[in-house]
N, C-alpha and C positions, 0 to 999 in steps of 0.2 A: 887977953888973947887966949890964955889957957882955958878960961871958962867957955869961950866960944868953941874951942876944939873938943872939950869934953861934951858939950851939948850936941855938937854934930855927931860925935861918936855914939852917943846914946840914941839919937834919932836914926842913925844908920843901922843900929842893931834891930830896931823895930821895923824898919823898912826893908830888911833883907828878905830874899825870897824864902818862902815857906818850904821846908823839906818835908815831903810826904813820906810817911813810913810805908815801906814796901809790904808790910803785913796787912794793910788795910784792904778791905774787899774792893775789887774793881767793880765798876758799874755793870750790872747784868749778871754777876756771878753769885748773887745771893737770892734766897727765896723771896725776901721782902721786895726786891725789885720786880721780880716776875709777878708777884701778887699785886703790887701797885699798878703795873702796866695792865694786868688783866682786869682789875676793877675799873681802871680808867677807860679801857677799851669797851667794857660792858656798859658803862654809863653813856659813853658817846654813841654806841650802837643803839641803845634804847631811846635816847633823845632824838637821834636821827630818824629812827623808825617812826616814832610818834609824830615828829614834825611833818614827815612826808604823808603819813596816814591822815592827819587832821588838815593838811593842806589840800589833799585830793578829795577827801570825804569828811567835811566838817561836822556831820551829824547834827544839823540844825533843823530837824524835822518836827520836833514837838511844838504844839501850838502855844505853849507858854514860854517859849524861848525869848530871851531879852530882845532879840532882833525884831520879833513880831510886835512886841509892845512899843518899841521905838518907831517902827515903820507904819504902825496902824494910823488910820485917818480919823481917830476919835476926837 
């Protein structure tokens, strides 16, 4: 019975809530957060722009485009 109580006590120590140190940086208060958000926004903006651009104007004008070879009646 004593071994059971000791085991429960050890498990309870590992399962206790984590106390966060108040000196840690809060989200959004450090340059790295702004840098990460900025780079992420830039990547999403570029991908969105190129997606819309190639959706509206796919630039498949050249005669040697793969679509022309597949659709030809040779």
